[in-house]
C-alpha positions in Angstrom: 0.0 0.0 0.0 1.4 3.4 -1.0 1.9 6.2 1.5 -0.8 8.3 -0.1 -3.3 5.4 0.4 -2.2 5.1 4.1 -2.8 8.8 4.6 -6.3 8.5 3.1 -7.0 5.6 5.4 -6.0 7.7 8.4 -8.3 10.5 7.3 -11.2 8.0 6.8 -10.6 6.5 10.3 -10.4 9.9 12.0 -13.5 11.1 10.2 -15.4 8.1 11.4 -14.1 8.6 15.0 -14.9 12.3 15.0 -18.5 11.6 13.9 -19.2 8.7 16.3 -17.1 9.4 19.4 -16.9 13.2 19.9 -15.4 14.8 21.8 -12.2 13.3 20.5 -8.7 14.2 21.9 -5.2 13.5 20.6 -2.5 12.6 23.2 0.6 14.3 21.8 3.9 13.2 23.1 5.8 14.9 20.3 7.5 11.8 18.9 7.9 11.4 15.2 4.6 9.6 14.8 2.8 12.2 16.8 4.2 14.9 14.5 2.5 13.1 11.6 -0.8 13.1 13.4 -0.4 16.7 14.6 -0.1 17.7 10.9 -3.0 15.5 9.7 -5.3 16.5 12.5 -4.6 20.2 12.2 -5.1 20.2 8.4 -8.2 18.0 8.4 -9.9 17.8 11.8 -9.2 21.0 13.7 -12.0 20.2 16.2 -10.0 17.3 17.5 -8.2 18.8 20.5 -4.7 18.0 21.6 -3.1 17.6 25.0 0.3 16.5 26.3 1.7 15.1 29.6 4.6 17.1 31.0 6.2 14.6 33.4 8.6 17.3 34.7 11.5 15.1 33.5 11.3 15.8 29.8 14.3 16.7 27.7 14.7 20.4 26.9 14.5 19.5 23.2 10.9 18.2 23.7 9.9 21.3 25.6 11.3 23.4 22.9 9.3 21.5 20.2 6.1 21.9 22.2 6.3 25.7 21.8 7.4 25.4 18.2 4.4 23.2 17.3 2.0 25.6 19.0 3.4 28.5 17.0 3.7 26.6 13.7 0.1 25.4 13.8 -1.4 28.3 15.8 -2.9 26.0 18.4 -2.9 25.6 22.1 -2.0 22.2 23.4 -3.3 21.7 26.9 -0.6 20.4 29.4 -1.3 18.0 32.3 1.2 17.7 35.1 1.7 15.0 37.8 0.3 15.7 41.2 3.1 17.4 43.1 2.3 15.7 46.4 2.7 12.2 44.8 6.0 13.2 43.1 7.3 14.5 46.4 6.3 11.4 48.3 8.0 9.2 45.7 11.2 11.1 45.8 11.3 11.2 49.7 10.8 7.4 49.8 12.8 6.3 46.8 15.1 9.1 45.7 14.8 11.3 42.6 16.0 8.4 40.3 14.5 5.5 42.3 13.1 4.1 39.0 16.5 2.6 38.2 16.3 0.3 41.2 13.5 -2.0 40.2 10.8 -2.5 37.6 8.1 -1.9 40.2 9.6 1.5 41.2 10.0 2.5 37.6 6.3 1.6 36.9 5.2 3.5 40.0 7.1 6.6 38.7 5.4 6.2 35.3 2.0 5.9 37.0 2.5 9.1 39.0 4.0 11.1 36.1 1.9 9.7 33.2 -0.9 7.3 33.9 -2.7 9.4 36.6 -2.5 12.6 34.6 -3.7 10.8 31.5 -6.9 9.8 33.4 -7.6 13.4 34.1 -6.9 14.4 30.5 -9.4 11.7 29.2 -12.2 12.5 31.6 -15.5 13.0 29.7 -14.0 12.3 26.3 -15.4 9.8 23.8 -12.2 8.7 22.2 -8.5 9.3 22.3 -6.0 9.2 19.5 -2.5 7.8 19.8 0.6 7.6 17.6 1.3 3.9 18.3 2.7 1.7 15.6 2.6 -2.1 15.7 6.3 -2.7 15.0 7.5 -0.3 17.7 7.6 -3.0 20.4 6.7 -6.5 21.3 4.1 -5.1 23.7 2.2 -3.4 20.8 1.9 -6.3 18.3 -1.7 -7.2 19.4 -3.1 -3.6 19.4 -6.0 -2.7 17.0 -6.6 0.6 15.1 -9.9 1.1 17.1 -10.6 -0.7 20.4 -12.3 0.0 23.7 -9.9 1.2 26.4 -11.2 -0.6 29.4 -8.9 1.2 31.9 -10.0 4.6 30.8 -13.5 3.9 29.7 -13.4 5.2 26.1 -12.5 4.3 22.6 -8.7 4.2 21.8 -7.7 5.0 18.2 -4.2 4.3 16.7 -4.4 5.5 13.1 -0.7 4.8 12.3 -0.7 1.3 13.7 0.3 -0.3 10.4 2.7 2.4 9.2 6.4 1.7 9.0 9.1 4.0 10.3 10.1 5.0 6.8 6.4 5.9 6.2 6.5 8.2 9.2 9.7 10.0 8.1 8.6 10.2 4.5 5.5 12.1 5.6 7.5 14.4 7.9 10.0 15.3 5.1 7.3 15.7 2.4 5.1 17.9 4.5 8.0 19.8 6.2 6.7 18.9 9.6 8.7 20.1 12.7 10.2 17.3 14.7 12.3 16.7 17.9 16.0 17.6 17.4 16.9 14.5 19.4 16.0 12.3 16.4 19.0 13.7 14.6 21.2 12.7 17.5 20.3 9.0 17.4 17.2 9.0 19.6 14.5 6.8 18.0 12.0 6.8 20.8 11.8 9.8 23.2 10.4 9.9 26.7 11.6 11.3 30.0 15.3 12.4 29.9 16.7 9.9 32.5 14.9 7.0 30.8 15.8 7.7 27.2 19.1 7.4 25.4 20.4 7.3 21.8 20.7 4.0 20.0 23.4 2.7 17.7 22.8 1.5 14.2 21.2 -1.9 14.1 19.6 -1.7 17.6 15.9 -2.1 18.0 14.0 1.3 17.8 12.9 1.0 21.4 16.3 0.0 22.7 16.9 3.5 24.1 13.8 3.4 26.4 14.4 1.8 29.8 17.4 0.1 28.4 18.1 -1.7 31.7 14.8 -3.7 31.3 13.8 -6.7 29.1 11.7 -5.8 26.0 8.5 -7.4 27.4 8.3 -4.9 30.3 9.0 -1.7 28.3 5.7 0.1 28.7 4.9 2.9 31.0 1.3 1.8 31.6 -0.4 4.1 29.1 -0.7 1.5 26.4 -0.9 -1.9 28.0 -3.6 -4.1 26.5 -5.7 -6.3 28.8 -5.0 -9.9 28.0 -8.0 -12.0 27.0 
């Protein structure tokens, strides 16, 4: 399937979602995939709102891109932050970088900084759009383009699920879409600064995220699918 056909499929899916599940919101984490969706949504579905989760540990390049995107598309992206009391309690009990000590502590940190703010962002929404792709990780191979998110109680839409990484970058280059400067420094997947590193040629694209863990645990809790 050509890239143009894939783009048209995304538009068709988002049109259906917008008609059947409004209000629809796009969770923008400013990765390469999310830049594609930012451009497509802004051009074709301006009534789909956007939000982001600022964990307070993001790289400066991501924060710079947030402002650049708002200026480039003349939009306001609502930002949700973690509860300060929960962050403070975690740091007092485990240290600022306690997430390196165990998978459980890492997942607790992700819950405080990402999962709980996400629940607030999705409150009273009919569907949320994500930039997930199936070949990003072992944990994402069973996802569907449209499925009910049991944990958050609304429809979850992944329009780029069957796109390849070359598809993503072809769109970005063809449409002159802004993107995170860290991608040019070898970062393929970008999250919180202390949990993200550049990868070397030949490494898996998610190798730079939580690199001290096994592939099957590399999710923050935002996109885990309930096993049937």
